[in-house]
LUMDO-630630 format. One record per atom (N, C-alpha, C): atom name; x, y, z; residue in three letters. Coordinates in Angstrom, 3 decimals, decimal comma, padded with zeros to 6 digits, always signed. Layout:
REM LUMDO-630630
+------+----------+----------+----------+------+
: atom :       px :       py :       pz : type :
+------+----------+----------+----------+------+
:   CA :        X :        Y :        Z :  ALA :
...
+------+----------+----------+----------+------+
This chain:
REM LUMDO-630630
+------+----------+----------+----------+------+
: atom :       px :       py :       pz : type :
+------+----------+----------+----------+------+
:    N : +034,256 : +072,755 : -113,363 :  MET :
:   CA : +033,413 : +072,231 : -114,419 :  MET :
:    C : +033,903 : +072,799 : -115,746 :  MET :
:    N : +034,241 : +071,935 : -116,683 :  GLN :
:   CA : +034,726 : +072,368 : -117,982 :  GLN :
:    C : +033,572 : +072,514 : -118,958 :  GLN :
:    N : +033,704 : +073,462 : -119,900 :  GLU :
:   CA : +032,661 : +073,689 : -120,894 :  GLU :
:    C : +033,270 : +073,748 : -122,283 :  GLU :
:    N : +032,572 : +073,218 : -123,275 :  LYS :
:   CA : +032,948 : +073,346 : -124,674 :  LYS :
:    C : +031,668 : +073,286 : -125,487 :  LYS :
:    N : +031,333 : +074,394 : -126,145 :  ASN :
:   CA : +030,080 : +074,510 : -126,892 :  ASN :
:    C : +028,916 : +074,094 : -126,002 :  ASN :
:    N : +028,183 : +073,056 : -126,391 :  ASN :
:   CA : +027,051 : +072,635 : -125,572 :  ASN :
:    C : +027,375 : +071,371 : -124,772 :  ASN :
:    N : +028,665 : +071,078 : -124,568 :  ILE :
:   CA : +029,102 : +069,946 : -123,775 :  ILE :
:    C : +029,738 : +070,490 : -122,493 :  ILE :
:    N : +029,314 : +069,964 : -121,359 :  ILE :
:   CA : +029,946 : +070,323 : -120,095 :  ILE :
:    C : +030,466 : +069,044 : -119,442 :  ILE :
:    N : +031,485 : +069,190 : -118,587 :  SER :
:   CA : +032,101 : +068,049 : -117,923 :  SER :
:    C : +032,204 : +068,287 : -116,431 :  SER :
:    N : +032,105 : +067,184 : -115,685 :  TYR :
:   CA : +032,196 : +067,241 : -114,229 :  TYR :
:    C : +032,588 : +065,852 : -113,732 :  TYR :
:    N : +033,639 : +065,764 : -112,922 :  LYS :
:   CA : +034,109 : +064,503 : -112,342 :  LYS :
:    C : +034,297 : +063,407 : -113,396 :  LYS :
:    N : +034,771 : +063,783 : -114,573 :  GLY :
:   CA : +035,031 : +062,809 : -115,620 :  GLY :
:    C : +033,816 : +062,426 : -116,459 :  GLY :
:    N : +032,665 : +062,977 : -116,164 :  TYR :
:   CA : +031,448 : +062,728 : -116,941 :  TYR :
:    C : +031,167 : +063,948 : -117,808 :  TYR :
:    N : +030,579 : +063,705 : -118,967 :  SER :
:   CA : +030,217 : +064,794 : -119,873 :  SER :
:    C : +028,721 : +064,747 : -120,141 :  SER :
:    N : +028,179 : +065,901 : -120,489 :  ALA :
:   CA : +026,754 : +065,986 : -120,815 :  ALA :
:    C : +026,570 : +066,980 : -121,945 :  ALA :
:    N : +025,583 : +066,685 : -122,762 :  GLU :
:   CA : +025,203 : +067,605 : -123,825 :  GLU :
:    C : +024,012 : +068,416 : -123,343 :  GLU :
:    N : +024,096 : +069,723 : -123,527 :  ILE :
:   CA : +023,030 : +070,623 : -123,093 :  ILE :
:    C : +022,322 : +071,176 : -124,316 :  ILE :
:    N : +020,983 : +071,156 : -124,274 :  GLN :
:   CA : +020,180 : +071,702 : -125,365 :  GLN :
:    C : +019,066 : +072,551 : -124,775 :  GLN :
:    N : +018,598 : +073,495 : -125,576 :  PHE :
:   CA : +017,442 : +074,284 : -125,171 :  PHE :
:    C : +016,184 : +073,636 : -125,732 :  PHE :
:    N : +015,195 : +073,442 : -124,884 :  SER :
:   CA : +013,911 : +072,897 : -125,319 :  SER :
:    C : +012,918 : +074,052 : -125,426 :  SER :
:    N : +012,546 : +074,397 : -126,649 :  SER :
:   CA : +011,558 : +075,462 : -126,816 :  SER :
:    C : +010,187 : +074,986 : -126,353 :  SER :
:    N : +009,948 : +073,690 : -126,435 :  GLU :
:   CA : +008,673 : +073,119 : -125,984 :  GLU :
:    C : +008,507 : +073,271 : -124,472 :  GLU :
:    N : +009,583 : +072,965 : -123,731 :  ASP :
:   CA : +009,526 : +073,041 : -122,268 :  ASP :
:    C : +010,054 : +074,367 : -121,737 :  ASP :
:    N : +010,658 : +075,182 : -122,621 :  GLU :
:   CA : +011,226 : +076,476 : -122,266 :  GLU :
:    C : +012,244 : +076,371 : -121,138 :  GLU :
:    N : +013,157 : +075,393 : -121,292 :  CYS :
:   CA : +014,225 : +075,238 : -120,324 :  CYS :
:    C : +015,407 : +074,546 : -120,987 :  CYS :
:    N : +016,517 : +074,508 : -120,277 :  LEU :
:   CA : +017,701 : +073,798 : -120,731 :  LEU :
:    C : +017,597 : +072,352 : -120,270 :  LEU :
:    N : +017,955 : +071,425 : -121,143 :  ILE :
:   CA : +017,866 : +070,001 : -120,838 :  ILE :
:    C : +019,205 : +069,359 : -121,161 :  ILE :
:    N : +019,647 : +068,464 : -120,290 :  GLY :
:   CA : +020,903 : +067,772 : -120,526 :  GLY :
:    C : +020,796 : +066,298 : -120,218 :  GLY :
:    N : +021,719 : +065,525 : -120,801 :  HIS :
:   CA : +021,807 : +064,092 : -120,559 :  HIS :
:    C : +023,271 : +063,725 : -120,406 :  HIS :
:    N : +023,581 : +062,899 : -119,421 :  ILE :
:   CA : +024,951 : +062,435 : -119,250 :  ILE :
:    C : +025,282 : +061,499 : -120,410 :  ILE :
:    N : +026,426 : +061,700 : -121,005 :  LEU :
:   CA : +026,848 : +060,933 : -122,169 :  LEU :
:    C : +027,714 : +059,737 : -121,782 :  LEU :
:    N : +027,708 : +058,730 : -122,630 :  ASN :
:   CA : +028,624 : +057,592 : -122,549 :  ASN :
:    C : +028,513 : +056,784 : -121,259 :  ASN :
:    N : +027,291 : +056,608 : -120,772 :  ILE :
:   CA : +027,053 : +055,720 : -119,638 :  ILE :
:    C : +025,970 : +054,726 : -120,037 :  ILE :
:    N : +025,885 : +053,628 : -119,333 :  ASN :
:   CA : +024,890 : +052,598 : -119,630 :  ASN :
:    C : +023,619 : +052,829 : -118,821 :  ASN :
:    N : +023,139 : +054,037 : -118,863 :  ASP :
:   CA : +021,947 : +054,421 : -118,121 :  ASP :
:    C : +021,410 : +055,676 : -118,776 :  ASP :
:    N : +020,198 : +056,037 : -118,460 :  ILE :
:   CA : +019,624 : +057,281 : -118,963 :  ILE :
:    C : +019,535 : +058,233 : -117,782 :  ILE :
:    N : +020,368 : +059,243 : -117,783 :  VAL :
:   CA : +020,374 : +060,219 : -116,701 :  VAL :
:    C : +020,217 : +061,593 : -117,328 :  VAL :
:    N : +019,096 : +062,220 : -117,046 :  GLY :
:   CA : +018,814 : +063,543 : -117,578 :  GLY :
:    C : +018,601 : +064,541 : -116,459 :  GLY :
:    N : +018,630 : +065,804 : -116,821 :  PHE :
:   CA : +018,456 : +066,876 : -115,850 :  PHE :
:    C : +018,033 : +068,123 : -116,613 :  PHE :
:    N : +017,544 : +069,110 : -115,906 :  HIS :
:   CA : +017,116 : +070,338 : -116,580 :  HIS :
:    C : +017,267 : +071,534 : -115,646 :  HIS :
:    N : +017,231 : +072,719 : -116,230 :  GLY :
:   CA : +017,315 : +073,952 : -115,458 :  GLY :
:    C : +016,849 : +075,118 : -116,306 :  GLY :
:    N : +016,554 : +076,214 : -115,633 :  ASN :
:   CA : +016,051 : +077,403 : -116,322 :  ASN :
:    C : +017,134 : +078,431 : -116,627 :  ASN :
:    N : +018,355 : +078,197 : -116,152 :  SER :
:   CA : +019,456 : +079,120 : -116,410 :  SER :
:    C : +020,744 : +078,315 : -116,513 :  SER :
:    N : +021,809 : +078,985 : -116,915 :  VAL :
:   CA : +023,112 : +078,312 : -117,026 :  VAL :
:    C : +023,545 : +077,796 : -115,656 :  VAL :
:    N : +023,404 : +078,619 : -114,624 :  ASP :
:   CA : +023,783 : +078,172 : -113,280 :  ASP :
:    C : +022,942 : +076,980 : -112,830 :  ASP :
:    N : +021,644 : +077,022 : -113,103 :  GLU :
:   CA : +020,767 : +075,911 : -112,713 :  GLU :
:    C : +021,135 : +074,621 : -113,441 :  GLU :
:    N : +021,436 : +074,700 : -114,741 :  ILE :
:   CA : +021,760 : +073,489 : -115,487 :  ILE :
:    C : +023,103 : +072,921 : -115,025 :  ILE :
:    N : +024,059 : +073,792 : -114,696 :  LYS :
:   CA : +025,342 : +073,316 : -114,168 :  LYS :
:    C : +025,148 : +072,627 : -112,819 :  LYS :
:    N : +024,355 : +073,239 : -111,956 :  ASN :
:   CA : +024,093 : +072,627 : -110,646 :  ASN :
:    C : +023,325 : +071,316 : -110,784 :  ASN :
:    N : +022,339 : +071,292 : -111,686 :  ALA :
:   CA : +021,553 : +070,075 : -111,903 :  ALA :
:    C : +022,441 : +068,964 : -112,454 :  ALA :
:    N : +023,380 : +069,319 : -113,341 :  PHE :
:   CA : +024,313 : +068,339 : -113,884 :  PHE :
:    C : +025,197 : +067,768 : -112,783 :  PHE :
:    N : +025,742 : +068,638 : -111,957 :  ALA :
:   CA : +026,591 : +068,178 : -110,845 :  ALA :
:    C : +025,803 : +067,257 : -109,912 :  ALA :
:    N : +024,570 : +067,631 : -109,589 :  GLU :
:   CA : +023,722 : +066,785 : -108,735 :  GLU :
:    C : +023,439 : +065,447 : -109,408 :  GLU :
:    N : +023,165 : +065,468 : -110,717 :  ALA :
:   CA : +022,870 : +064,229 : -111,439 :  ALA :
:    C : +024,088 : +063,312 : -111,448 :  ALA :
:    N : +025,274 : +063,867 : -111,673 :  VAL :
:   CA : +026,496 : +063,052 : -111,664 :  VAL :
:    C : +026,734 : +062,479 : -110,275 :  VAL :
:    N : +026,638 : +063,310 : -109,256 :  ASP :
:   CA : +026,847 : +062,835 : -107,889 :  ASP :
:    C : +025,835 : +061,747 : -107,532 :  ASP :
:    N : +024,587 : +061,945 : -107,925 :  PHE :
:   CA : +023,539 : +060,951 : -107,672 :  PHE :
:    C : +023,847 : +059,666 : -108,426 :  PHE :
:    N : +024,261 : +059,786 : -109,675 :  TYR :
:   CA : +024,588 : +058,614 : -110,482 :  TYR :
:    C : +025,736 : +057,833 : -109,852 :  TYR :
:    N : +026,775 : +058,529 : -109,452 :  ILE :
:   CA : +027,926 : +057,872 : -108,827 :  ILE :
:    C : +027,501 : +057,169 : -107,544 :  ILE :
:    N : +026,685 : +057,843 : -106,744 :  LYS :
:   CA : +026,252 : +057,293 : -105,452 :  LYS :
:    C : +025,368 : +056,061 : -105,622 :  LYS :
:    N : +024,496 : +056,048 : -106,603 :  THR :
:   CA : +023,491 : +054,981 : -106,699 :  THR :
:    C : +023,752 : +053,966 : -107,790 :  THR :
:    N : +024,762 : +054,198 : -108,616 :  ASN :
:   CA : +024,969 : +053,310 : -109,757 :  ASN :
:    C : +025,455 : +051,933 : -109,318 :  ASN :
:    N : +024,799 : +050,938 : -109,844 :  ILE :
:   CA : +025,211 : +049,554 : -109,678 :  ILE :
:    C : +025,464 : +049,036 : -111,080 :  ILE :
:    N : +026,594 : +048,396 : -111,286 :  ASP :
:   CA : +026,927 : +047,920 : -112,625 :  ASP :
:    C : +026,033 : +046,756 : -112,999 :  ASP :
:    N : +024,871 : +047,084 : -113,552 :  GLU :
:   CA : +023,907 : +046,054 : -113,925 :  GLU :
:    C : +024,355 : +045,285 : -115,156 :  GLU :
:    N : +025,310 : +045,820 : -115,896 :  ASN :
:   CA : +025,787 : +045,106 : -117,077 :  ASN :
:    C : +026,568 : +043,855 : -116,708 :  ASN :
:    N : +026,977 : +043,728 : -115,457 :  ALA :
:   CA : +027,683 : +042,533 : -115,027 :  ALA :
:    C : +026,736 : +041,335 : -114,979 :  ALA :
:    N : +025,442 : +041,578 : -114,933 :  ASP :
:   CA : +024,442 : +040,509 : -114,894 :  ASP :
:    C : +024,145 : +040,058 : -116,318 :  ASP :
:    N : +024,462 : +038,810 : -116,618 :  GLU :
:   CA : +024,270 : +038,294 : -117,970 :  GLU :
:    C : +022,799 : +038,124 : -118,329 :  GLU :
:    N : +021,883 : +038,219 : -117,379 :  ASN :
:   CA : +020,466 : +038,019 : -117,640 :  ASN :
:    C : +019,750 : +039,299 : -118,057 :  ASN :
:    N : +020,471 : +040,381 : -118,234 :  ILE :
:   CA : +019,853 : +041,666 : -118,570 :  ILE :
:    C : +019,933 : +041,898 : -120,074 :  ILE :
:    N : +018,773 : +042,177 : -120,680 :  ASP :
:   CA : +018,708 : +042,572 : -122,081 :  ASP :
:    C : +018,545 : +044,078 : -122,139 :  ASP :
:    N : +019,042 : +044,691 : -123,188 :  GLU :
:   CA : +018,942 : +046,136 : -123,336 :  GLU :
:    C : +017,897 : +046,490 : -124,379 :  GLU :
:    N : +017,162 : +047,572 : -124,113 :  ILE :
:   CA : +016,231 : +048,127 : -125,082 :  ILE :
:    C : +016,461 : +049,635 : -125,120 :  ILE :
:    N : +016,071 : +050,240 : -126,214 :  THR :
:   CA : +016,155 : +051,687 : -126,335 :  THR :
:    C : +014,740 : +052,219 : -126,469 :  THR :
:    N : +014,410 : +053,223 : -125,662 :  LEU :
:   CA : +013,086 : +053,836 : -125,698 :  LEU :
:    C : +013,217 : +055,308 : -126,049 :  LEU :
:    N : +012,323 : +055,789 : -126,881 :  ASN :
:   CA : +012,217 : +057,218 : -127,145 :  ASN :
:    C : +011,094 : +057,747 : -126,274 :  ASN :
:    N : +011,453 : +058,530 : -125,265 :  ILE :
:   CA : +010,498 : +059,019 : -124,279 :  ILE :
:    C : +010,345 : +060,525 : -124,456 :  ILE :
:    N : +009,106 : +061,025 : -124,510 :  PRO :
:   CA : +008,914 : +062,483 : -124,596 :  PRO :
:    C : +009,632 : +063,191 : -123,440 :  PRO :
:    N : +010,187 : +064,352 : -123,728 :  LYS :
:   CA : +011,008 : +065,073 : -122,747 :  LYS :
:    C : +010,266 : +065,334 : -121,434 :  LYS :
:    N : +009,002 : +065,700 : -121,508 :  GLU :
:   CA : +008,247 : +065,986 : -120,277 :  GLU :
:    C : +008,113 : +064,729 : -119,419 :  GLU :
:    N : +007,819 : +063,594 : -120,044 :  LEU :
:   CA : +007,736 : +062,331 : -119,304 :  LEU :
:    C : +009,102 : +061,954 : -118,749 :  LEU :
:    N : +010,155 : +062,173 : -119,518 :  HIS :
:   CA : +011,517 : +061,880 : -119,060 :  HIS :
:    C : +011,837 : +062,664 : -117,795 :  HIS :
:    N : +011,497 : +063,958 : -117,798 :  LYS :
:   CA : +011,751 : +064,789 : -116,614 :  LYS :
:    C : +010,999 : +064,260 : -115,404 :  LYS :
:    N : +009,716 : +063,894 : -115,604 :  LYS :
:   CA : +008,909 : +063,381 : -114,492 :  LYS :
:    C : +009,481 : +062,079 : -113,953 :  LYS :
:    N : +009,877 : +061,183 : -114,855 :  LEU :
:   CA : +010,459 : +059,905 : -114,434 :  LEU :
:    C : +011,771 : +060,121 : -113,687 :  LEU :
:    N : +012,616 : +061,010 : -114,202 :  PHE :
:   CA : +013,894 : +061,284 : -113,563 :  PHE :
:    C : +013,702 : +061,839 : -112,152 :  PHE :
:    N : +012,796 : +062,807 : -112,018 :  LEU :
:   CA : +012,555 : +063,399 : -110,702 :  LEU :
:    C : +011,981 : +062,375 : -109,727 :  LEU :
:    N : +011,080 : +061,520 : -110,205 :  GLN :
:   CA : +010,503 : +060,492 : -109,338 :  GLN :
:    C : +011,575 : +059,485 : -108,919 :  GLN :
:    N : +012,438 : +059,111 : -109,856 :  ALA :
:   CA : +013,526 : +058,177 : -109,535 :  ALA :
:    C : +014,455 : +058,783 : -108,495 :  ALA :
:    N : +014,774 : +060,055 : -108,671 :  LYS :
:   CA : +015,648 : +060,741 : -107,719 :  LYS :
:    C : +015,006 : +060,776 : -106,338 :  LYS :
:    N : +013,694 : +061,051 : -106,297 :  THR :
:   CA : +012,961 : +061,073 : -105,034 :  THR :
:    C : +013,006 : +059,716 : -104,342 :  THR :
:    N : +012,961 : +058,651 : -105,155 :  CYS :
:   CA : +012,986 : +057,284 : -104,610 :  CYS :
:    C : +014,400 : +056,795 : -104,319 :  CYS :
:    N : +015,403 : +057,605 : -104,675 :  GLY :
:   CA : +016,784 : +057,206 : -104,438 :  GLY :
:    C : +017,267 : +056,112 : -105,371 :  GLY :
:    N : +016,732 : +056,095 : -106,595 :  GLU :
:   CA : +017,096 : +055,074 : -107,572 :  GLU :
:    C : +017,618 : +055,721 : -108,843 :  GLU :
:    N : +018,373 : +054,953 : -109,618 :  THR :
:   CA : +018,735 : +055,429 : -110,953 :  THR :
:    C : +017,470 : +055,406 : -111,796 :  THR :
:    N : +017,467 : +056,156 : -112,867 :  LEU :
:   CA : +016,305 : +056,175 : -113,748 :  LEU :
:    C : +016,056 : +054,782 : -114,314 :  LEU :
:    N : +017,113 : +054,101 : -114,705 :  ASP :
:   CA : +016,990 : +052,745 : -115,244 :  ASP :
:    C : +016,334 : +051,807 : -114,232 :  ASP :
:    N : +016,810 : +051,849 : -113,009 :  LYS :
:   CA : +016,270 : +050,984 : -111,947 :  LYS :
:    C : +014,808 : +051,337 : -111,651 :  LYS :
:    N : +014,500 : +052,640 : -111,615 :  PHE :
:   CA : +013,135 : +053,079 : -111,337 :  PHE :
:    C : +012,166 : +052,586 : -112,412 :  PHE :
:    N : +012,553 : +052,745 : -113,687 :  ILE :
:   CA : +011,683 : +052,292 : -114,781 :  ILE :
:    C : +011,514 : +050,786 : -114,725 :  ILE :
:    N : +012,604 : +050,060 : -114,475 :  LEU :
:   CA : +012,541 : +048,605 : -114,367 :  LEU :
:    C : +011,592 : +048,179 : -113,247 :  LEU :
:    N : +011,713 : +048,793 : -112,078 :  ASN :
:   CA : +010,825 : +048,462 : -110,954 :  ASN :
:    C : +009,372 : +048,812 : -111,259 :  ASN :
:    N : +009,148 : +049,954 : -111,892 :  THR :
:   CA : +007,786 : +050,375 : -112,232 :  THR :
:    C : +007,157 : +049,418 : -113,235 :  THR :
:    N : +007,900 : +049,057 : -114,265 :  LEU :
:   CA : +007,386 : +048,099 : -115,249 :  LEU :
:    C : +007,110 : +046,740 : -114,611 :  LEU :
:    N : +007,996 : +046,314 : -113,738 :  ASN :
:   CA : +007,810 : +045,031 : -113,064 :  ASN :
:    C : +006,530 : +045,033 : -112,202 :  ASN :
:    N : +006,309 : +046,116 : -111,456 :  LYS :
:   CA : +005,093 : +046,239 : -110,641 :  LYS :
:    C : +003,838 : +046,223 : -111,525 :  LYS :
:    N : +003,905 : +046,949 : -112,630 :  TYR :
:   CA : +002,757 : +047,023 : -113,543 :  TYR :
:    C : +002,439 : +045,649 : -114,135 :  TYR :
:    N : +003,465 : +044,970 : -114,627 :  VAL :
:   CA : +003,257 : +043,661 : -115,256 :  VAL :
:    C : +002,799 : +042,636 : -114,216 :  VAL :
:    N : +003,350 : +042,709 : -113,020 :  THR :
:   CA : +002,981 : +041,765 : -111,954 :  THR :
:    C : +001,514 : +041,896 : -111,574 :  THR :
:    N : +000,998 : +043,121 : -111,548 :  THR :
:   CA : -000,413 : +043,313 : -111,191 :  THR :
:    C : -001,354 : +042,906 : -112,306 :  THR :
:    N : -000,850 : +042,846 : -113,543 :  MET :
:   CA : -001,698 : +042,484 : -114,677 :  MET :
:    C : -001,869 : +040,984 : -114,796 :  MET :
:    N : -000,857 : +040,215 : -114,375 :  TYR :
:   CA : -000,898 : +038,770 : -114,600 :  TYR :
:    C : -001,008 : +038,006 : -113,327 :  TYR :
+------+----------+----------+----------+------+
């Protein structure tokens, strides 16, 4: 795993690591992918391990959804605590965060109408 300042790399993926004083932990996001993949840890070793797990999970579950011409993109600003909860739930369900949010929104909208 390569490191430079607050950027770490693993298997060709890079992530920016920041300290969250609000959550009192290290938080990272994989950079330059068409998905939102975040992870966190309480120490340098934990954040490195969480990053490696996130990359491996992303590689294992990623489906190139951009190949589908019917997909529109939106950008959401999600509070860090909610992001962590969504990421962990998606991981538990064996889905990418993008897929998990899409399925959750679809279920919610379907029950409303």
